[in-house]
N, C-alpha and C positions, 0 to 999 in steps of 0.2 A: 229533283231533290233541292230543297232550299239551301242557299249558300251557308256554308259552315257545318251542315249536318254531317257530311262525309268526314270532315275534320274531327268532329266530336266523336264519331264512331271510331275513327282511326286512332284516337288518343285515349280510348276508354280503359285500357288495361293498366292496372297499377304496376309500376316498375319498368314498364316498356312503353315506348311510343312507336307506332307503326306508320309508315309513310304510304304514299299512293302506289308505289311500285312493289310487286311481290318481293318479300325478303328484305325490304327496306325498313330497318328497325333500329332503335337506339335504346340503350339502357338509361333510365332516369334514377337519380338519387331520390331518397325519400322527400327531401325538401323541394327538389325540382318537380316531382309529381304533385306534391301538395300545392305548390304555386300554380302549376298548370290546372289542376282541378279547381282551385279557387277562381282563377280567371275564366275557366269554362263555365262555372256556375254564375258568373257575372259578366257576360260578354258585353262589350261596348260601354262599360262603365269604368270610370277612372278611379284609381286608388293610389295614394301616395305611399312612400316606403314605410312610414309608421303604420298606416292602416293595413298594409300587406303583412308586415311582421306580426302584428297583433291579431289579425283575423285569419290569415292563411296558416300561420304556424303557432300562434299563441306563444311566441318567443320574444317577450319585450326586451331581452338582453341582446338581441341581434342589432348590429349597426346598420344604418342606411346603406353603407358601402357594400355590405353583404347581400342586401336585397338587390342592389344594382348588379352584383356579380351573378346571382341566380337568374335574374332577368336576362342578362347577356348570354349566359349558357343556354337558357331555354330558347332564346331567339335563334341561336345557332342550330339547335336541335330541330326546331320547326323548319328552318331553311334547308338543312341537310336532308330532311325527310320529305321536302316539297309539299308541306302541309299548307293549304291556302289560308293561312292566318298570320297576322303580325302582332307583335306586342308594341303598341305605340306608346310614346312618351310625350306628354304635353306639359310645358312649364306651368307650375302652380296647380296642376290637376293630378298628375301622376301617370300611372301605367294602365293600359287597357288592352285586352285581347280583341282584335278586330278581324273578322272573317272577310276574305276576298271572295268575290263571285267565282264560282267554278268556271274554268274555261270551256 
């Protein structure tokens, strides 16, 4: 199975994220799910906070701090569920969902 494919399947249900272990699941808010779906649709591509708020949510009124907060929360969910993916941050580039190779 290609790296990341299992993670995409695990995260495919709206409102819930499923981990690798049976019963390992977390609730996602609407915005958390929209952010996750946006990043899944554009893996390994970087987006700054303004691009995310405009393209993932179409909410130009959100502040960059709110985007960072959703990224932080989504990182914790991915980690807690043992999903082989990380949300990377690169200065001057932004955030990107990067899949790790399955062990």
